C-alpha positions in Angstrom: 0.0 0.0 0.0 1.3 3.4 -0.9 2.4 5.3 2.3 0.3 8.3 3.3 1.5 11.1 5.5 -0.6 11.2 8.6 1.2 14.2 10.1 0.5 16.9 7.6 2.7 19.5 9.1 3.0 21.5 5.9 -0.8 21.7 5.6 -1.4 22.6 9.2 1.4 25.1 9.3 0.3 26.8 6.0 -3.3 27.1 7.2 -2.3 28.5 10.6 0.2 30.9 9.0 -2.4 32.2 6.6 -4.9 32.7 9.4 -2.5 34.6 11.6 -0.7 36.7 9.0 -3.3 37.7 6.4 -4.9 40.7 8.1 -1.5 42.5 8.5 0.5 41.5 5.5 0.2 44.8 3.7 0.7 48.4 4.8 -1.5 51.3 3.6 -0.5 52.0 0.0 -0.7 55.8 0.4 1.4 56.0 3.6 4.6 57.1 1.8 2.7 59.7 -0.3 1.1 61.0 2.9 4.4 61.3 4.7 6.0 63.0 1.7 3.3 65.6 1.7 3.6 66.2 5.4 7.4 66.5 5.1 7.0 69.1 2.4 4.4 71.1 4.5 6.7 71.0 7.5 9.6 72.4 5.4 7.4 75.2 4.1 6.3 76.1 7.7 9.9 76.1 8.9 10.8 78.5 6.2 7.8 80.7 6.9 8.5 80.7 10.7 12.1 81.7 9.9 13.8 78.9 11.9 13.4 75.6 13.7 10.0 74.7 15.0 11.1 72.2 17.7 7.6 70.7 18.3 7.4 70.0 14.6 10.8 68.4 14.5 10.0 66.3 17.5 6.8 65.1 15.8 8.7 64.3 12.6 11.3 62.4 14.5 8.6 60.4 16.3 7.0 59.5 13.0 10.4 58.3 11.6 11.1 56.1 14.6 7.6 54.6 14.7 7.6 54.0 10.9 11.1 52.5 11.0 10.1 50.1 13.8 7.0 49.0 11.8 9.1 48.5 8.7 11.7 46.4 10.5 9.1 44.3 12.2 7.4 43.6 8.9 10.7 42.5 7.5 11.2 40.2 10.5 7.7 38.8 10.1 8.3 38.0 6.5 11.5 36.2 7.4 9.8 34.2 10.1 7.0 33.3 7.7 9.5 32.0 5.2 11.3 30.0 7.9 8.0 28.3 9.0 7.2 27.5 5.4 10.6 26.0 4.7 10.4 24.0 8.0 7.0 22.7 7.1 8.2 21.6 3.7 11.2 19.9 5.2 9.0 18.2 7.8 6.6 17.0 5.2 9.4 15.7 2.9 11.1 14.0 5.9 8.2 11.7 6.7 5.5 10.8 9.1 3.8 7.4 9.7 2.5 5.0 7.0 -0.6 2.8 7.3 1.2 -0.4 8.2 3.1 1.3 11.1 -0.1 2.8 12.4 -2.3 -0.3 12.4 0.3 -2.7 13.6 1.3 -0.2 16.3 4.9 -1.1 15.4 6.3 2.4 15.6 10.0 3.0 15.8 10.8 5.0 18.9 13.1 7.1 16.8 10.2 8.1 14.6 8.1 9.2 17.5 11.0 11.2 18.8 11.4 12.9 15.4 7.7 13.6 15.2 7.7 15.2 18.7 10.8 17.3 17.8 9.1 18.5 14.5 5.9 19.3 16.4 7.7 21.3 19.0 9.8 23.2 16.4 6.7 24.0 14.4 4.8 25.3 17.5 7.8 27.4 18.5 8.1 29.0 15.1 4.4 29.6 14.8 4.5 31.3 18.2 7.3 33.5 16.9 5.2 34.5 13.9 2.2 35.2 16.2 4.3 37.4 18.4 5.8 39.3 15.5 2.3 39.8 14.0 1.1 41.4 17.3 4.2 43.6 17.6 3.9 44.7 13.9 0.3 45.5 14.4 1.1 47.6 17.5 4.0 49.3 15.7 1.8 50.1 12.8 -0.8 51.6 15.1 1.8 53.6 16.8 3.1 55.0 13.5 -0.5 55.9 12.5 -0.9 57.7 15.8 2.4 59.7 15.4 1.4 60.6 11.8 -1.9 61.9 13.1 -0.1 64.0 15.7 2.2 65.4 13.0 -0.7 66.2 10.8 -2.5 68.0 13.7 0.7 70.0 14.6 1.1 71.1 11.0 -2.6 72.1 10.8 -2.2 74.2 13.9 0.9 75.9 12.7 -0.6 76.6 9.3 -3.6 78.3 11.1 -1.2 80.6 13.1 1.1 81.3 10.1 -0.2 84.8 9.2 -0.3 86.0 12.8 3.3 84.8 13.3 4.5 86.4 10.2 2.9 89.7 11.2 4.5 89.5 14.7 7.9 88.8 13.2 7.7 91.5 10.5 9.4 94.2 12.7 12.5 92.0 13.0 14.5 92.1 9.8 16.3 89.0 8.5 19.9 89.0 9.5 22.9 87.1 8.2 26.0 86.2 10.4 28.8 88.7 10.6 32.0 87.7 8.9 34.2 88.0 12.0 32.1 86.3 14.7 29.9 84.0 12.6 27.0 85.3 14.7 24.2 87.6 13.8 24.2 91.1 15.4 20.9 90.2 17.1 22.5 87.2 18.8 25.5 89.2 19.8 23.3 91.8 21.4 21.2 89.2 23.2 24.3 87.4 24.5 25.8 90.6 25.8 22.6 91.6 27.5 22.2 88.2 29.2 25.9 88.1 30.4 25.5 91.6 31.8 22.6 90.3 34.0 23.8 86.8 34.9 27.2 85.3 35.9 28.4 82.5 33.6 30.9 80.4 35.5 30.4 77.4 33.2 30.7 79.3 29.9 28.6 80.1 26.8 28.7 78.2 23.5 27.2 79.7 20.3 28.5 79.1 16.8 28.8 75.5 15.6 30.1 75.3 12.1 28.3 72.7 10.1 25.4 72.4 12.6 22.1 72.1 10.6 20.2 74.0 13.3 20.3 77.5 14.7 23.8 77.2 16.1 25.1 76.6 12.6 23.3 79.8 11.4 24.8 81.9 14.1 21.5 82.5 15.8 21.7 80.5 19.0 23.7 80.3 22.2 23.9 77.7 25.0 24.3 79.3 28.5 25.7 76.5 30.6 24.4 75.9 34.1 26.9 73.1 34.9 30.2 71.8 33.5 28.2 69.8 31.0 26.5 66.4 31.3 25.7 67.0 34.9 22.5 68.4 36.5 23.0 71.9 37.9 23.0 72.4 41.6 20.2 74.4 43.3 21.9 77.7 42.8 22.6 77.1 39.1 19.1 75.8 38.6 17.7 79.0 40.1 20.0 81.0 37.8 18.8 79.1 34.8 15.2 79.7 35.7 15.8 83.4 36.1 17.7 83.6 32.8 14.9 81.8 31.0 12.3 84.2 32.5 14.4 87.2 31.5 14.4 85.9 27.9 10.6 85.5 28.0 10.1 89.0 29.4 12.5 90.6 26.8 11.7 88.5 23.8 9.9 91.4 22.0 12.7 93.8 22.7 15.6 91.6 21.4 13.9 89.4 18.8 14.3 86.2 20.8 12.6 83.3 18.9 12.5 80.5 21.5 14.3 79.2 24.6 14.8 75.6 25.8 15.4 74.7 29.4 14.9 71.6 31.4 13.3 69.6 28.5 10.7 72.4 28.0 10.4 74.9 25.2 9.0 78.4 25.1 8.4 79.5 21.5 7.7 83.2 21.2 6.2 82.8 17.7 3.4 80.5 18.6 2.8 81.4 22.3 1.1 79.1 24.7 3.7 79.1 27.4 6.1 76.3 28.3 5.7 73.0 26.5 7.3 69.7 27.3 9.6 68.2 24.7 10.2 64.7 23.6 12.9 62.8 25.6 16.1 63.1 23.5 18.0 60.7 25.7 20.4 62.6 28.0 21.0 65.5 30.4 22.6 67.7 27.7 20.3 66.6 24.9 17.3 67.4 27.1 18.8 70.8 28.0 18.9 70.1 31.8 22.5 71.5 32.0 22.1 74.6 29.8 19.6 77.3 28.6 19.3 77.4 24.8 18.4 80.8 23.3 17.6 81.2 19.6 16.9 84.5 17.9 15.1 85.5 14.8 
């Protein structure tokens, strides 16, 4: 009698894999087009607002991270699916039990051991696929959430655009001086701040090659510690006072925004202090220095 495979691992595996994976196999076809449009709108707003919009940059960074995670998990899921398919095929080709073995109950212990091993391996690999499907689904939902936040942020900034441009109209556009590499507006702001507050830990302004405001000669960091360390109580109080001075004198000196203690106060958009995304460290989160940017 022709042998028949009684353990159809390939059939079972394929059916389960199809059941698990089908709902999440494809991403939204217009996602890249939507992101390209939002990126273009963000660039237009940054130009209209005459400088960095930190909340917008944070939102874009969050979208990139979430989208990258979803993409990587999708790649991992496809690889896991392929491994399950290959394993199922190998299991099927490798054998099972035939009719004479089954009805005579003369089953080689080695065959039983092999079947158990194949079953355990299949279960383990299917569980991996199920886990990756769940993680990919969550990552995709997270990416959609971040895209929605970015779209909302852009919409709000677009609505304020004319008012912001009107408020900024009295401040002319300046280019850095050839000697210092800083704009005259920043030089004036730095001098005014240093006349009001002692700076035992120094001030850093121009960063050649920096893509942000430091590279444009329009920003200074007023250090409240030696760098990388949280300021002590006295320095923290001085940082608070310096930040408040900038808020109070923004209209006089053309201050665009300040960052201090992982919060930003943007004079263009108003609304007071706003928390920023965690950038991963004391200095990156501006706990050890007050950042001041000018128009």
